[in-house]
C-alpha positions as CSV (number, residue, x, y, z in Angstrom):
1,X,-14.0,28.5,54.1
2,X,-12.7,25.6,51.6
3,X,-11.3,26.7,48.2
4,X,-14.3,25.4,46.4
5,X,-16.8,27.4,48.5
6,X,-14.5,30.6,48.1
7,X,-14.5,30.1,44.3
8,X,-18.4,29.6,44.3
9,X,-18.8,32.8,46.4
10,X,-16.6,34.7,44.1
11,X,-18.7,33.6,41.1
12,X,-21.9,34.5,43.0
13,X,-20.5,38.0,43.6
14,X,-20.1,38.6,39.9
15,X,-23.4,37.2,38.5
16,X,-26.7,35.9,39.5
17,X,-26.2,32.2,39.8
18,X,-28.0,30.0,37.3
19,X,-25.3,27.8,36.1
20,X,-23.9,24.7,37.9
21,X,-20.9,22.5,37.4
22,X,-19.0,19.5,38.5
23,X,-15.9,21.1,40.1
24,X,-12.5,19.6,40.8
25,X,-11.2,21.5,44.1
26,X,-7.5,20.5,43.9
27,X,-5.4,18.2,41.9
28,X,-6.6,14.5,41.6
29,X,-9.7,15.2,43.6
30,X,-13.1,13.8,43.2
31,X,-15.6,15.9,41.6
32,X,-18.2,17.9,43.5
33,X,-21.2,19.5,42.0
34,X,-21.8,23.4,42.9
35,X,-23.0,26.6,41.4
36,X,-21.0,28.4,38.8
37,X,-21.3,31.8,37.0
38,X,-23.5,32.3,34.2
39,X,-20.9,33.5,31.7
40,X,-21.4,36.4,29.2
41,X,-19.9,35.6,25.8
42,X,-17.0,37.7,24.6
43,X,-16.9,39.1,21.0
44,X,-15.7,35.9,19.5
45,X,-17.7,33.4,21.8
46,X,-20.8,31.4,21.9
47,X,-22.8,30.8,25.0
48,X,-24.2,27.2,24.8
49,X,-26.7,25.4,27.0
50,X,-25.4,21.9,27.2
51,X,-27.9,19.1,26.6
52,X,-25.4,16.2,26.4
53,X,-21.8,15.6,27.7
54,X,-19.6,13.0,26.0
55,X,-17.0,11.5,28.4
56,X,-13.5,10.7,26.9
57,X,-10.4,9.1,28.2
58,X,-8.6,12.5,28.4
59,X,-11.1,13.7,31.1
60,X,-10.2,11.0,33.7
61,X,-6.5,11.3,32.8
62,X,-6.3,14.9,33.5
63,X,-8.1,14.3,36.8
64,X,-6.0,11.4,37.8
65,X,-2.5,12.3,36.7
66,X,-2.8,16.1,36.7
67,X,-0.4,16.5,33.7
68,X,-2.1,19.6,32.6
69,X,-1.3,22.7,34.7
70,X,-4.6,24.0,35.9
71,X,-5.6,26.6,38.4
72,X,-7.9,25.3,41.1
73,X,-10.8,24.9,41.7
74,X,-11.6,24.1,38.1
75,X,-14.0,22.4,35.8
76,X,-13.0,19.6,33.4
77,X,-14.6,18.1,30.4
78,X,-14.1,18.3,26.6
79,X,-17.1,17.2,24.5
80,X,-20.7,18.3,24.6
81,X,-23.7,19.3,22.4
82,X,-26.5,21.7,22.9
83,X,-28.3,24.9,22.0
84,X,-26.7,28.3,21.3
85,X,-28.1,30.9,23.9
86,X,-26.2,34.1,22.9
87,X,-23.7,35.0,20.2
88,X,-20.6,37.3,20.6
89,X,-20.7,40.5,18.5
90,X,-17.9,39.3,16.1
91,X,-19.3,35.9,15.5
92,X,-20.9,35.0,12.1
93,X,-22.6,31.8,11.0
94,X,-24.3,31.2,14.2
95,X,-27.5,32.4,16.0
96,X,-29.4,31.7,19.2
97,X,-31.3,28.5,18.9
98,X,-28.9,26.7,16.7
99,X,-28.3,23.1,17.6
100,X,-24.6,22.5,17.9
101,X,-21.8,20.2,19.0
102,X,-18.5,21.7,20.4
103,X,-15.2,20.8,22.3
104,X,-13.0,22.8,24.6
105,X,-10.3,24.4,22.6
106,X,-6.8,23.4,23.3
107,X,-5.4,26.9,23.5
108,X,-7.4,27.8,26.5
109,X,-7.7,24.5,28.3
110,X,-7.0,26.3,31.7
111,X,-10.1,28.4,31.4
112,X,-13.1,26.8,33.2
113,X,-15.6,28.8,31.3
114,X,-15.0,26.5,28.1
115,X,-15.1,23.2,30.0
116,X,-17.9,20.7,29.5
117,X,-18.8,19.6,33.0
118,X,-21.4,22.2,33.5
119,X,-24.8,23.4,32.3
120,X,-23.8,26.6,30.4
121,X,-20.4,26.9,28.6
122,X,-18.5,29.3,26.5
123,X,-17.5,27.9,23.0
124,X,-15.2,28.8,20.3
125,X,-16.9,28.9,16.8
126,X,-13.7,27.4,15.3
127,X,-14.5,24.2,17.4
128,X,-18.2,24.1,16.9
129,X,-20.4,22.4,14.3
130,X,-24.1,22.8,13.6
131,X,-26.4,19.9,13.9
132,X,-29.8,19.3,12.1
133,X,-33.1,18.3,13.8
134,X,-32.4,14.6,13.1
135,X,-29.2,14.4,14.9
136,X,-29.3,13.6,18.6
137,X,-27.3,15.6,21.0
138,X,-26.1,12.3,22.7
139,X,-24.7,10.9,19.4
140,X,-23.0,14.3,18.6
141,X,-21.6,14.7,22.0
142,X,-20.3,11.2,21.9
143,X,-18.8,11.5,18.4
144,X,-17.0,14.8,18.2
145,X,-13.7,14.3,20.0
146,X,-13.1,10.7,19.0
147,X,-13.9,11.5,15.3
148,X,-11.5,14.5,15.5
149,X,-8.9,12.2,16.8
150,X,-9.4,10.1,13.7
151,X,-9.7,12.9,11.2
152,X,-6.3,14.3,12.6
153,X,-4.5,10.9,12.9
154,X,-5.5,9.7,9.5
155,X,-6.0,13.0,7.7
156,X,-3.1,14.9,8.9
157,X,-0.4,12.3,9.7
158,X,-1.2,9.5,7.2
159,X,-2.6,11.8,4.5
160,X,-5.9,9.8,4.1
161,X,-9.2,11.3,3.1
162,X,-10.1,15.1,3.5
163,X,-11.9,17.5,1.2
164,X,-9.8,17.0,-1.9
165,X,-8.9,13.2,-1.9
166,X,-11.0,10.7,-4.0
167,X,-11.6,7.0,-3.2
168,X,-10.0,6.1,-6.6
169,X,-6.6,7.3,-5.4
170,X,-6.6,4.7,-2.5
171,X,-8.1,1.7,-4.2
172,X,-5.8,-1.4,-3.4
173,X,-4.2,0.2,-0.3
174,X,-4.4,-1.5,3.1
175,X,-4.6,0.0,6.6
176,X,-4.6,-2.0,10.0
177,X,-6.8,-0.3,12.6
178,X,-6.2,-2.1,15.9
179,X,-9.2,-2.3,18.2
180,X,-12.1,-1.5,15.7
181,X,-14.5,-1.9,18.7
182,X,-13.1,1.1,20.5
183,X,-14.9,4.4,19.7
184,X,-11.8,5.8,18.1
185,X,-11.2,2.6,16.2
186,X,-14.7,2.4,14.9
187,X,-14.6,5.8,13.4
188,X,-11.1,5.1,12.0
189,X,-12.5,2.0,10.3
190,X,-15.3,4.1,8.7
191,X,-13.0,7.0,7.7
192,X,-10.6,4.8,6.0
193,X,-13.1,2.7,4.1
194,X,-14.9,6.0,2.9
195,X,-11.4,7.0,1.6
196,X,-11.0,3.8,-0.4
197,X,-8.8,1.8,1.8
198,X,-9.2,-2.0,2.5
199,X,-9.6,-2.2,6.3
200,X,-8.3,-4.9,8.6
201,X,-9.2,-4.5,12.2
202,X,-9.5,-6.4,15.6
203,X,-12.4,-7.0,17.8
204,X,-13.6,-9.4,20.6
205,X,-16.4,-11.7,19.7
206,X,-18.8,-9.7,21.9
207,X,-18.4,-6.6,19.7
208,X,-17.8,-8.3,16.4
209,X,-21.4,-7.5,15.1
210,X,-20.9,-3.8,15.9
211,X,-17.6,-3.8,13.9
212,X,-19.2,-5.6,11.0
213,X,-21.8,-2.8,11.0
214,X,-18.9,-0.3,10.5
215,X,-17.9,-2.2,7.3
216,X,-14.5,-3.6,8.0
217,X,-13.2,-6.0,5.4
218,X,-11.5,-8.3,7.8
219,X,-12.0,-8.6,11.5
220,X,-9.4,-10.5,13.7
221,X,-10.4,-11.8,17.0
222,X,-8.1,-10.1,19.4
223,X,-9.0,-12.4,22.4
224,X,-7.1,-15.2,20.7
225,X,-3.4,-16.1,22.0
226,X,-1.0,-13.4,21.0
227,X,0.9,-15.7,18.5
228,X,-2.4,-16.4,16.7
229,X,-3.3,-12.7,16.4
230,X,0.1,-11.9,14.9
231,X,-0.1,-14.8,12.4
232,X,-3.5,-13.7,11.2
233,X,-2.5,-10.1,11.0
234,X,0.5,-10.8,9.0
235,X,-1.5,-13.0,6.7
236,X,-3.6,-9.9,5.8
237,X,-0.5,-7.7,5.2
238,X,1.6,-5.8,4.3
239,X,-0.2,-2.7,5.3
240,X,0.3,0.8,3.8
241,X,-0.6,2.2,7.3
242,X,-1.2,1.0,10.9
243,X,-3.2,2.9,13.5
244,X,-3.4,1.6,17.0
245,X,-6.8,2.8,18.4
246,X,-6.3,0.8,21.7
247,X,-3.1,2.4,22.8
248,X,-2.4,-0.3,25.4
249,X,0.8,-2.3,26.0
250,X,-0.8,-5.4,24.6
251,X,-1.6,-3.8,21.3
252,X,1.6,-2.1,21.1
253,X,3.5,-5.4,21.4
254,X,1.4,-7.2,19.0
255,X,1.6,-4.4,16.4
256,X,5.5,-4.4,16.9
257,X,5.8,-8.1,16.2
258,X,3.4,-7.9,13.2
259,X,5.7,-5.3,11.7
260,X,8.9,-7.0,12.6
261,X,11.3,-7.1,9.7
262,X,9.5,-4.4,7.7
263,X,10.8,-1.2,9.1
264,X,7.3,-0.1,9.5
265,X,5.9,3.0,11.3
266,X,2.6,2.9,13.4
267,X,0.6,5.7,14.9
268,X,-1.0,5.2,18.3
269,X,-3.5,7.1,20.5
270,X,-1.3,6.6,23.6
271,X,2.0,8.3,24.5
272,X,5.0,6.1,23.5
273,X,5.7,3.3,25.8
274,X,9.1,2.4,27.2
275,X,8.9,-1.1,26.0
276,X,11.2,-1.9,23.2
277,X,9.9,-2.6,19.7
278,X,11.6,-4.8,17.1
279,X,14.5,-3.2,15.2
280,X,13.3,-0.9,12.5
281,X,9.8,-0.6,13.9
282,X,8.6,2.9,15.2
283,X,5.7,4.2,17.0
284,X,4.5,7.7,16.9
285,X,2.0,9.4,19.2
286,X,0.5,12.9,19.3
287,X,-2.4,14.9,20.7
288,X,-4.4,14.5,17.5
289,X,-7.2,17.0,18.1
290,X,-4.6,19.6,18.9
291,X,-3.0,19.1,15.7
292,X,-6.2,19.6,13.9
293,X,-6.3,23.1,15.6
294,X,-3.1,24.3,13.9
295,X,-3.3,26.9,11.2
296,X,-1.7,24.6,8.5
297,X,-4.6,22.1,9.0
298,X,-7.4,24.7,8.7
299,X,-8.8,23.3,5.6
300,X,-9.2,19.8,7.0
301,X,-10.6,21.2,10.2
302,X,-13.2,23.3,8.4
303,X,-14.2,20.4,6.2
304,X,-14.6,18.2,9.2
305,X,-16.8,20.6,11.2
306,X,-18.8,22.1,8.4
307,X,-19.3,18.9,6.2
308,X,-18.0,15.5,7.2
309,X,-19.3,15.4,10.9
310,X,-22.8,17.0,10.6
311,X,-23.6,15.6,7.2
312,X,-22.1,12.1,8.2
313,X,-24.3,11.9,11.4
314,X,-27.4,13.4,9.6
315,X,-27.3,10.9,6.6
316,X,-26.0,7.8,8.4
317,X,-22.6,7.8,6.5
318,X,-21.1,8.0,10.0
319,X,-22.2,5.2,12.3
320,X,-21.9,6.6,15.9
321,X,-20.6,4.4,18.8
322,X,-23.8,3.3,20.7
323,X,-24.3,5.6,23.6
324,X,-25.2,4.7,27.2
325,X,-26.7,7.7,29.2
326,X,-25.4,7.6,32.8
327,X,-28.3,8.8,35.0
328,X,-27.9,11.4,37.6
329,X,-26.9,14.6,35.9
330,X,-23.7,16.3,36.9
331,X,-23.6,14.3,40.1
332,X,-22.8,11.2,38.0
333,X,-19.9,12.6,36.1
334,X,-17.4,11.2,38.7
335,X,-19.1,7.7,38.3
336,X,-18.9,8.1,34.5
337,X,-15.2,9.1,34.6
338,X,-14.3,6.0,36.8
339,X,-16.2,3.7,34.3
340,X,-14.2,5.1,31.4
341,X,-10.9,4.7,33.4
342,X,-11.8,1.2,34.1
343,X,-12.3,0.5,30.3
344,X,-15.6,0.8,28.2
345,X,-15.7,-1.2,24.9
346,X,-18.4,-0.8,22.2
347,X,-20.2,2.1,23.6
348,X,-19.8,5.7,24.7
349,X,-21.0,7.2,28.0
350,X,-22.9,10.5,27.9
351,X,-24.5,12.5,30.6
352,X,-27.4,14.9,30.6
353,X,-26.4,17.9,33.0
354,X,-30.1,18.8,33.6
355,X,-31.2,15.5,35.2
């Protein structure tokens, strides 16, 4: 009997089966759909019926590189939206029937019960936001993790925005957001603009109209030769802050050359590269959503989940990245991850686990 079959049998012996998941049987293995336990929420948990799963780069990176120590077989997945089915005894502020969006907490990433690639999932109220009837599950599932990355990177590290800062405090300040057509970049453009910053960003001509919709003040064509991109970015500087939402070697090099001679610091969504930067230029990279979970950032996190995210999606203040639904339910998760790994620009892939 294979390990996946054994795990499924163990779950079957514990509860009547009515859940289903996309399992990873061993490190770096392809995902396989199989039954899973229908979990009972603990005192501090929510049980959520998932209606939409948002695929994020972290999902395929964990699968491909196995950099997170996990027991196997396991279930991956970080971002999802759905309906509250049950509420733990110590939970307040949520009730069955609530429409919500949530993400797997960083503190229990090894626990498959909190992972997104399944039909029913346990959720932490501290990582969950309520949605109104006007906000689609797909938009919410596709937005949460990337917007959390932005609120952490810009709010925690660059001290931009948040519940107490006013636009007037930032008038005249500039930020470079590299790759405004990426999902993270698009939200960074919007967040910085709403905080009063002048925003310079980059995009390919293919996605230029989308980035204009986000409201960027200046958009540089990043399909130009490298020298032309650097020259144009320097002409728009100097920048108070720089955020690399692409996190690839090409963007790393271009930003380094743009900041050459300024002793500048930039933040990136990728781990630091081994490639050298010009003297005086420094790159910094963090697990931004995890930083948002820290106690010292509780005020910003609560504002993000209770106000900025739900109100922004409901009112149109936040323009979500256009979503593309990958048909095929849980059986299509592997296809979706492969596409994300290959690079998806200007859209967000989501999956309905019930198809």
